[in-house]
C-alpha positions, 0 to 999 in steps of 0.5 A: 803778404806782398813785398811792398806791404812787408817793406812798408811794415818794416819801415813803420816799425823802424820809424817808431821810436819804441819799436826801434828801441825794443828792437835794437836793445835785444840784439846781443842779449835777449830780454823779457817784455817786463825787463824791456818795459822797466829798462826803457820805461815803456808801458808793459802793454805797449812792449807786448804790442810792439813785440807782437808787431815786430814778430809778425814781420819777423824782426824779433823771435822768441829765443827761449823761456825763463822760469821765475822763482815762483815757477812763472814762465816768461818769453825771452825775445831777441832781435833777428837783425843787427842792423837796418839800412834804408835807402830812399829810391824811386819807385820805393825805398830799399831796406837792407836788414843784416841778420843778427849773428849773435847767438850767445 
């Protein structure tokens, strides 16, 4: 993928309210898709779609698996960035992403 394409996808994700909410709510502590859905009142199918999109552009990764009481495995997702700065300049925007140093 070209740099422009990645920048465009990052901009689109940060412009999307649900993606932004998900991304910045998992900086300090990873959460499952179900937890994100419940906490932010976003349909679970939308959370999975947004997480997939964010993983594709490396803004989110799967931190670990959690196992429920009945033995079901759930992925726990964590933001790979703690801050995003966008500067609109010609010929294209500049995006500065600060890596997430919170590895608690």
